[in-house]
C-alpha positions in Angstrom: -24.2 52.6 -70.4 -26.5 54.5 -68.2 -27.6 58.0 -69.1 -26.4 60.9 -66.9 -30.0 61.4 -65.8 -30.3 57.8 -64.6 -27.0 58.0 -62.8 -28.0 61.2 -61.0 -31.3 59.5 -60.0 -29.3 56.6 -58.5 -27.0 59.0 -56.7 -30.0 60.7 -55.0 -31.5 57.4 -53.8 -31.0 56.4 -50.2 -29.2 53.2 -49.5 -32.5 51.6 -48.7 -34.0 52.7 -52.0 -31.0 51.3 -53.9 -31.3 48.0 -52.0 -35.0 47.7 -52.7 -34.4 48.3 -56.4 -31.6 45.7 -56.4 -33.8 43.1 -54.7 -36.7 43.9 -57.1 -34.5 43.5 -60.2 -33.0 40.3 -58.8 -36.4 38.8 -58.2 -37.5 39.7 -61.7 -34.4 38.2 -63.3 -34.0 35.0 -61.2 -36.4 32.8 -63.2 -34.3 33.4 -66.4 -31.2 31.8 -64.7 -32.9 28.5 -64.8 -34.3 28.9 -68.4 -32.7 26.6 -71.0 -31.2 23.2 -71.2 -29.4 21.7 -68.2 -26.1 22.4 -70.0 -27.0 26.1 -70.7 -28.0 26.5 -67.0 -24.8 24.9 -65.9 -22.8 27.3 -68.1 -24.7 30.3 -66.8 -23.8 29.5 -63.2 -20.2 28.7 -64.1 -19.9 32.1 -65.7 -21.4 33.8 -62.7 -18.9 31.9 -60.4 -16.0 33.0 -62.6 -17.1 36.6 -62.6 -17.7 36.6 -58.8 -14.3 34.9 -58.2 -12.6 37.6 -60.4 -14.4 40.4 -58.6 -13.4 39.0 -55.3 -9.8 38.6 -56.4 -9.6 42.2 -57.5 -11.2 43.4 -54.2 -8.7 41.4 -52.2 -5.8 42.8 -54.3 -7.0 46.3 -53.7 -7.3 45.7 -50.0 -3.8 44.2 -49.9 -2.4 47.3 -51.5 -4.1 49.5 -49.0 -2.8 47.4 -46.1 0.8 47.6 -47.6 0.6 51.4 -47.7 -0.5 51.8 -44.1 2.1 49.4 -42.7 
């Protein structure tokens, strides 16, 4: 959980600043995705795929509810 101070700092950032922070953190974390045995790496990417698929499903469900209400 992020502290209220950290959340406020993020809210005050411009979209460009948030993007720059995201890219920096992604670049720093990327090598760790490939750390471990081939089986561990495979499981990490499978978990990422499942999480992304679930997030996409929830977004699409939300969009579908919005479209139903406007029709």
